[in-house]
Residue, then its C-alpha position, 0 to 999 in steps of 0.5 A: m733776113e731769113k730766120r734760122r731754124p734750130d737744128p732738130s736734135v735730141f739731147t741724150g745726155s740725161i738718157a745715159d744717166v737714166t739708163f744707168l740708174l735703171i740698171i742699178y735699180f734692177m740689180v739692187t731689187a733682183s732676188f738671187s736664190a742660191t739653189k733651186g731644185l727638187d727635194f728627194a731622198v737619195p737611196k743609200e749606197k749598197q755594195s755593188d757587185v765586183i766586176e772583173t776587168e781584164e785587158a785585151v790578150d796581148v800576142h807579141i811576136l819576136p824574131g825567130g818565131v818566139f811568141i809572148i802571150d800576156k807576158q808569158q812565152m809559149p808556143l803558138d799551138k798553146l795560144l787557143d788553150y790559153v784564150k779559151p777560158k778568157l773568151e768563155r767569160n767575155p766573147n768580145k775580148p780583144i786579141i791584139i797581135r803585135c809583131d816585132p819589126e825584125a820578126e818574119y811576116k810568116y809568124l804573124v800570118d801563122a798567129f792570125d790563122e791559128l786564131r781564125q781556126a778557133p771555132k773548129k778547135i775550141g768551139i768559140e769564134i774570136k770576134n775581135i782580132s786586131i793588128p795595131t799600126q805603127r803609130e798605135m804601137e808607139v802609143i802602146n810602147a809609151t804607155m807600157g814603158g817600152v816593155f815591148 
């Protein structure tokens, strides 16, 4: 008869216990600091300059060639006179041309042409003219409560 060799195995039951005890030991002995940082003096709040915020100039074209500019009805030939002081304060002020679906395309082209002639008529180049897409128009109408 041959002698049977014992199977080489490592008993791991106590390793789990030792590992658990080590975790508890490090948790108990670890020091937690609430806040670490630099100490410095914060300057006192001074009154800031008042900054004038204006929204974009809104040009809305209704059927029949009626122009509503910033919620005021005015003829197209007064558009540049209206935007000149606004562009002098902020040359990058956006001008949004919104056209009613029932309005003739001709009026949209007329408004765009009038704005492009600004350097000749008022001496200021308009740099930011935009015509919103249908999706953008839906967002504008939703935020303005369906005014336009």
